[in-house]
Structure formats: C-alpha cells, structure tokens
N, C-alpha and C positions, 0 to 999 in steps of 0.2 A: 164077362159076364155068359152064362154057360148057352144063350142060344141068343148067336150071333144076329142081332136084324134094326129094322130104322124104323123111325114114326110112330115110336112108344110110348106108351103113356107112363112119368115116372112123380111118386114124391114121395117125402118121408115120412114115414108113417112109425113107431112105436121104435126108434133111436135105430130104424134100416131103412133104406131106400127100399123101395119096391118098384121090379118094370111091369108092367102090364101094356101083355100083345103085344102088334108092329105087324112087319114084312119083312121078306125075305125074299124066296125062290115061291114062297106059299105065304099066307098069311097067321100069324098065332095067335092063339089062344096063350100062351104061354101066363105064367107067373111067376114074375121068381123075385128074390132080395136078395140083397147085399148087406152084410151088418158086420160096416169102418172098425170095430173093437175086434175081432177074429179074425177080420180078413176075410168073410166065406162070402159065397155065398150060397142061398135054399132055393128048390123050387117049389112049388104051391100047388094047391085044386087049381085049377087053368081054369078061366074065363067060358062059361057056355055056350057064345059068342064069338070066334075068330075072330077080329080084325084088328084096324092100324088107322092112323088118324087121330086117338079119342084124346077125347078132354080128362086128365084125372085128379082128384082132388081130395083132400081128407076135410068132413066133417064129422067135431065130435071124433069117435073111436072109428068109425069106417070110411073104405076107402071109396069112392062114386068115381066110375068108371061111364063115360057118355059118351054118345054116338060112333062117328068113326063109319070106315068102308070096309065091308068082307073081298075085296075083290083088292091083287095085287096091283100098284098104279092107279088104281082106277077112281073113278068120280064117284061113282054111286057112294052112299052115305048110306043108316042104318038109323034106323030111329030108339037101335039095342040101349036097354043103362044096366048095368048092376054095380052092385053093394059087396064090398070083400070087409070081413072084421077078425079078428085074430079070436078063436077058439078057446075061449077058457079051463084054463088047468092045460091046452097044449098051443104055446105060443108059438110053436113051426111051425104052425099046420094053419090055414086061412079059409075062409068057409066062402062063394060065392054067389047072389042070390041076384034070376034077373029079375028087375023093377016095371 
C-alpha cells in the first residue's frame, strides 16, 4: 500500500480493493486501489475532507464514505459523506463528490 495508515475504509469495487482515508502521523485524504490481477497499486483523486475511522460501502456503482474523524487519534467526528465512482472511459481515475 503506497500510504502506510490505519483506520481507513476499504471496499471491493470493480475488481479492485479500494482503501480510503486513514491516519498515521496525520489524517489522510488518499484514495488508493489495489488490482490483484496485476499486483499493482494506483492513486486516485483524494477525498475532499481528510478523515479516519470512516464507514465505506459499495451501493450500485458508487463507493460511499461516511463519517470519520478529522483529528489523529481523536474522537471528534464529522458528518461528512462523500461518494466516489469510476469515470466513464477512464477506469483508472476516480472522482469524488461531497454529499
């Protein structure tokens, strides 16, 4: 995984394992995916709001990322929710939209 972290969300989406957010020395907004067919990682458009301890789920053709904390190790939570989808014709890129 390119960004070493804990407290991230992870889902299986379109044949890839997608890791979202998390924390280490700082709170991350990174979105990275692993392709088990090619054994490679790829970075995608980051979340608008860095956070850890998120809930992540696939519904239809989108990844929804809800809640989480914006402070390392803290219990402060946010009501931020974002949705990610693969762009048509550009399967290697993800776009984010805050809900």
